Structures are given as C-alpha cells and as structure tokens.
Backbone as ProteinMPNN parsed JSONL, in Angstrom:
{"seq_chain_A": "XXXXXXXXXXXXXXXXXXXXXXXXXXXXXXXXXXXXXXXXXXXXXXXXXXXXXXXXXXXXXXXXXX", "coords_chain_A": {"N_chain_A": [[-71.814, 154.43, -4.626], [-70.285, 156.539, -3.653], [-72.347, 158.104, -2.831], [-73.197, 156.644, -0.761], [-70.859, 156.782, 1.005], [-70.869, 159.582, 1.413], [-72.949, 159.941, 2.967], [-72.238, 158.319, 5.254], [-70.202, 160.011, 6.167], [-71.556, 162.517, 6.637], [-73.085, 161.732, 8.782], [-70.904, 161.226, 10.873], [-70.208, 163.925, 10.923], [-72.257, 165.052, 11.86], [-72.797, 163.846, 14.347], [-70.477, 164.715, 15.849], [-71.194, 167.376, 15.904], [-73.471, 167.419, 17.43], [-74.854, 168.261, 20.385], [-73.482, 170.391, 20.872], [-72.748, 174.008, 20.536], [-71.83, 174.665, 18.128], [-69.17, 174.315, 15.74], [-65.761, 175.011, 14.455], [-64.634, 174.248, 11.358], [-62.178, 173.308, 11.295], [-61.982, 172.231, 14.027], [-64.014, 170.329, 13.606], [-62.695, 168.551, 11.816], [-60.712, 167.875, 13.362], [-61.857, 166.369, 15.585], [-63.328, 164.415, 14.182], [-61.298, 163.317, 12.46], [-61.127, 163.54, 9.717], [-60.5, 164.366, 6.274], [-59.862, 167.292, 4.201], [-61.433, 166.99, 1.657], [-63.331, 165.031, 2.255], [-64.511, 166.105, 4.508], [-65.69, 168.366, 3.23], [-67.491, 167.088, 1.631], [-69.333, 165.662, 3.302], [-70.269, 167.938, 4.65], [-71.675, 169.197, 2.474], [-73.704, 167.438, 2.037], [-75.152, 167.583, 4.409], [-75.717, 170.312, 4.297], [-77.331, 170.442, 2.026], [-79.48, 168.903, 2.839], [-80.474, 170.584, 4.565], [-79.601, 170.434, 7.281], [-77.735, 171.705, 8.591], [-76.226, 174.861, 9.387], [-74.025, 177.461, 8.058], [-71.435, 179.755, 8.564], [-69.057, 182.419, 8.125], [-66.738, 183.267, 10.421], [-64.469, 185.627, 11.443], [-62.663, 184.652, 9.329], [-62.872, 181.99, 9.703], [-64.529, 179.018, 8.994], [-67.718, 178.341, 10.404], [-69.885, 176.053, 11.742], [-72.93, 174.769, 12.725], [-75.825, 172.843, 13.966], [-79.095, 172.794, 12.526]], "CA_chain_A": [[-70.891, 154.166, -3.768], [-69.915, 157.685, -3.23], [-73.415, 158.626, -2.259], [-73.221, 156.12, 0.518], [-69.803, 157.367, 1.614], [-71.259, 160.917, 1.679], [-74.092, 159.759, 3.933], [-71.402, 158.073, 6.408], [-69.436, 161.047, 6.498], [-72.358, 163.331, 7.054], [-73.23, 161.266, 10.21], [-69.859, 161.518, 11.632], [-70.077, 165.311, 11.303], [-73.408, 165.248, 12.71], [-72.321, 163.357, 15.866], [-69.496, 165.562, 16.253], [-71.855, 168.702, 16.233], [-74.538, 167.152, 18.254], [-74.732, 168.704, 21.869], [-72.572, 171.721, 20.874], [-73.311, 175.357, 19.948], [-71.416, 174.577, 16.875], [-67.656, 174.128, 15.771], [-65.147, 175.361, 13.298], [-64.298, 173.241, 10.147], [-60.875, 172.693, 11.911], [-62.466, 171.388, 15.123], [-64.872, 169.116, 13.266], [-61.726, 167.743, 11.308], [-59.839, 167.159, 14.518], [-62.786, 165.288, 16.27], [-63.738, 163.16, 13.15], [-60.187, 162.894, 11.673], [-61.545, 163.692, 8.146], [-59.524, 165.124, 5.349], [-60.699, 168.357, 3.67], [-62.273, 166.69, 0.586], [-64.249, 164.287, 2.954], [-65.292, 167.013, 5.328], [-66.734, 169.275, 2.576], [-68.55, 166.17, 0.972], [-70.259, 165.532, 4.351], [-71.158, 169.171, 4.915], [-72.377, 169.445, 1.476], [-74.74, 166.556, 2.077], [-75.971, 168.139, 5.428], [-76.317, 171.585, 3.768], [-78.405, 169.973, 1.092], [-80.502, 168.409, 3.72], [-80.764, 171.489, 5.716], [-79.411, 169.926, 8.465], [-76.794, 172.684, 9.318], [-76.124, 176.3, 8.856], [-72.595, 177.734, 8.186], [-71.206, 181.111, 8.644], [-67.673, 182.599, 8.209], [-66.366, 184.419, 11.606], [-63.099, 185.824, 11.726], [-61.839, 183.967, 8.283], [-62.968, 180.549, 9.882], [-65.963, 178.42, 8.646], [-68.33, 177.966, 11.625], [-70.947, 175.152, 11.296], [-73.957, 174.267, 13.797], [-76.924, 172.203, 13.587], [-80.236, 173.528, 12.609]], "C_chain_A": [[-70.529, 155.539, -3.119], [-71.034, 158.387, -2.532], [-73.509, 158.11, -0.835], [-72.206, 156.688, 1.419], [-70.093, 158.764, 2.182], [-72.128, 160.867, 2.896], [-73.333, 159.328, 5.365], [-70.667, 159.234, 7.118], [-70.477, 161.953, 7.191], [-72.832, 162.95, 8.43], [-72.148, 161.225, 11.197], [-69.86, 162.975, 11.919], [-71.242, 165.732, 12.358], [-73.264, 165.026, 14.177], [-71.38, 164.297, 16.501], [-70.209, 167.121, 16.716], [-72.965, 168.551, 17.274], [-74.159, 167.59, 19.819], [-73.62, 169.834, 21.964], [-73.304, 172.995, 20.249], [-72.692, 175.37, 18.499], [-69.934, 174.546, 16.819], [-67.197, 174.702, 14.524], [-64.877, 174.161, 12.359], [-63.193, 172.572, 10.908], [-61.263, 171.92, 13.042], [-63.195, 170.128, 14.649], [-63.696, 168.025, 12.634], [-60.954, 167.046, 12.333], [-60.593, 166.062, 15.186], [-63.075, 164.121, 15.353], [-62.538, 162.65, 12.341], [-60.462, 162.813, 10.058], [-60.603, 164.575, 7.513], [-60.405, 166.059, 4.736], [-61.87, 167.709, 2.655], [-63.478, 165.841, 1.22], [-65.201, 165.179, 3.954], [-66.222, 167.757, 4.51], [-67.796, 168.242, 1.821], [-69.68, 166.065, 1.96], [-70.95, 166.686, 4.598], [-71.865, 169.712, 3.657], [-73.723, 168.7, 1.53], [-75.711, 167.272, 3.265], [-76.573, 169.428, 4.963], [-77.437, 171.369, 2.773], [-79.877, 169.512, 1.736], [-81.274, 169.315, 4.622], [-80.701, 171.298, 7.023], [-78.539, 170.915, 9.462], [-76.754, 173.948, 8.649], [-74.577, 176.623, 8.909], [-72.653, 179.212, 8.173], [-69.54, 181.401, 8.856], [-67.653, 183.742, 9.486], [-64.972, 184.342, 11.7], [-62.207, 184.841, 10.576], [-62.205, 182.287, 8.784], [-64.334, 180.115, 9.554], [-66.458, 177.931, 9.831], [-69.452, 177.09, 11.126], [-71.805, 174.718, 12.609], [-75.159, 173.67, 13.166], [-78.096, 172.974, 13.554], [-81.344, 173.069, 13.557]], "O_chain_A": [[-70.508, 155.533, -1.889], [-70.75, 159.228, -1.679], [-73.807, 158.824, 0.123], [-72.557, 157.075, 2.533], [-69.638, 159.105, 3.274], [-72.014, 161.72, 3.776], [-73.677, 159.831, 6.435], [-70.553, 159.379, 8.335], [-70.267, 162.163, 8.385], [-72.977, 163.863, 9.243], [-72.472, 161.189, 12.385], [-69.55, 163.341, 13.053], [-71.174, 166.476, 13.337], [-73.551, 165.845, 15.05], [-71.546, 164.625, 17.675], [-69.821, 167.824, 17.649], [-73.33, 169.53, 17.926], [-73.12, 167.167, 20.325], [-72.997, 170.097, 22.992], [-74.319, 172.914, 19.558], [-73.167, 176.192, 17.715], [-69.368, 174.758, 17.891], [-67.978, 174.91, 13.596], [-64.963, 173.04, 12.861], [-63.26, 171.368, 11.152], [-60.812, 170.775, 13.03], [-63.027, 169.038, 15.194], [-63.759, 166.827, 12.909], [-60.589, 165.874, 12.244], [-60.082, 164.955, 15.355], [-63.053, 162.964, 15.771], [-62.679, 161.672, 11.607], [-59.925, 161.969, 9.341], [-59.978, 165.434, 8.135], [-61.607, 165.801, 4.674], [-63.066, 167.915, 2.862], [-64.586, 165.967, 0.698], [-66.402, 164.968, 4.129], [-67.395, 167.878, 4.862], [-68.89, 168.678, 1.465], [-70.836, 166.316, 1.617], [-72.167, 166.616, 4.773], [-72.631, 170.664, 3.801], [-74.753, 169.241, 1.127], [-76.902, 167.482, 3.038], [-77.762, 169.674, 5.168], [-78.405, 172.129, 2.753], [-81.008, 169.7, 1.288], [-82.305, 169.062, 5.246], [-81.469, 171.792, 7.849], [-78.589, 170.943, 10.692], [-77.178, 174.116, 7.506], [-73.898, 176.067, 9.772], [-73.655, 179.852, 7.856], [-68.858, 180.721, 9.623], [-68.324, 184.773, 9.543], [-64.33, 183.325, 11.961], [-61.15, 184.329, 10.944], [-61.706, 181.395, 8.097], [-65.273, 180.857, 9.843], [-65.768, 177.097, 10.418], [-69.968, 177.414, 10.056], [-71.141, 174.297, 13.556], [-75.489, 173.932, 12.01], [-78.253, 173.819, 14.435], [-82.386, 173.717, 13.649]]}, "name": "protein", "num_of_chains": 1, "seq": "XXXXXXXXXXXXXXXXXXXXXXXXXXXXXXXXXXXXXXXXXXXXXXXXXXXXXXXXXXXXXXXXXX"}
C-alpha cells in the first residue's frame, strides 16, 4: 500500500516539475500541497528510478528532471 502511495506522490512531483527548469522543495510543496514526509517519499522514489537530480543551492534543495 505504501509503495502505491509513493508512486502516486512521485507522479504529482513529476507533473509539477515537467516543463520547468527545476523547482525548490518549497515550490514543489506549494504546487502539490504535499507535507514533508510525503514529499520526501516521492523524491526518494524518483531518485531511485533516476528520474530526477538534486542539489543544494544556497541552503535550498533544488530538484530537476533528468
């Protein structure tokens, strides 16, 4: 059940990032209305699938599609 939820959350994050040059974690949370634990669950899924890359810029987590 958690695996299914992670996939759904990953899809929300993917859709938020699609068509952008990337977003901060805060921007993704605002667009998707996800709480921290769900955001990081989805990010973990996408990282594991090598669909996104992350970096820290000025103390902010920045995420973009690969």
